[in-house]
N, C-alpha and C positions, 0 to 999 in steps of 0.2 A: 205929334200927330200920327207918325208912323206906328207907334206902339198902340194907339187907339184903334187904328185900322187893322193891325195884326190881331188885336183882341176881338174885333168884330168878325174877322175872318174865322177865327177859332170858334166863336160862338155859332156861326153859320154851319161849320162842319159838325160841331157837337150836336146841334139841334137836328140837322138833317139825318145824320147817322143814328142818333138816339131815337128819333121818332119813327124812322123807317124800320129799324130793327124791333122796336117796341110793338109795332103793329103785328109782326110775326109772333111775338111773345103773347100778345093778347089773344090771337087766334088759337094758340096752343092752350092757353088757360081756358078758353071757351070750349074747345073741341077735344082736348086731351092729347097725350103724347104716345099713344099705343103704337103708331107706325114707327116712331123713333125707338121705342123699346125693342121692337122687332129688329131694327137695323143694328142696334147696339149688341143685342144678343147674337145676331148673325155674324158679328165680328169677333165673337168669343168673349165679350166683356159682360159683366153683370148688368141686367136690364135696368137696375136702379140708376145707373150712370146717365140714363136718358133724362133724369130729372135735372141734370146740369143745364139743359136747354133753358130752364127757367132762370138760371143765374145769368146765362149769356144773352137771353132775349127779353128779360124783364128787369132784373137788378142792374146789369151793366148799362142798358140804355137809360134807366132812371138816373143813375149816377152821372152819365154823360149830359143829359138834359139839364140837370141841376148844376153841373159843374162841381159836384161834391165828390172828391176823390175820383175825378174824371179819368185820370191815367189808369187807375185800377178798372174803372168801368170800360174803358177802351180795350184794355187787355182782356177782360172777360168776353167782350164782343169778338175780339180777334181769335181767342181760343175757341169760342163757339163756331166761328166761321171755319176754322181748321177742321173741327169735327164734322161740320156740314160737308166740307169738301171730301173728307175721308169716308163718311157714311153714305152720302147721297149723290155725290157728283164726280167720283173718281173716274168713271168711264168717259166723262165729258172734258176731262182736264186738258186734252190736246185738241179738242174739237172746235170747229168754227160754226157759226150759225148761218142762216140763209143769206144774210146781208154781208157776210165775210168777217164779222166781228167774232171775238172769242165767245164761245157758248156760255162761259161762266163770267161774263163781264160784270154783271150785277153783283154776284158773290165776290168777285175779285175786288170790285170797288168798295164793298163793305169791309173786306179784310184789310186792304191797304189803307183805307181811310182810318180805320181803327188803329193800325200800326202807326200811322202818322201822328195821330192824337196821343198815343203813348209817348212819342218822342217830344211833341210840341207842348203838351199840357193844355189845360183848359183856357188859359188866358185870364185876364182880370175880371171879365164879365162872368163871374161864377160865384158859387157859394164860398169856396175856399179863397177866391180872389188872388190866385197865383198865376 
């Protein structure tokens, strides 16, 4: 029974992270990534690196949701979040919000949930069934 509950827990984590990050990816598909291209270029990298956001916010979440190579999907999301920290949130890294919580708690939750899923894997309720 414990293994079944572990697999349900992994499914809940995969679906939650996958769906929430995918919503960001859909927004970028609909509205473009011009602001991200500017941030990437501002850090001295080629602007085409901004297209990596589609990998981290569309492909990665789809892999997570399906449980198909979910560890890779989680790693893509984690890498995407590290870029988000570096490009858009570096100034807030040590800041607290009005309620006393970390200003980047949502981004941190996304990052560390993705890292946990890299280590745990998708569970048996997945396409790969691992």
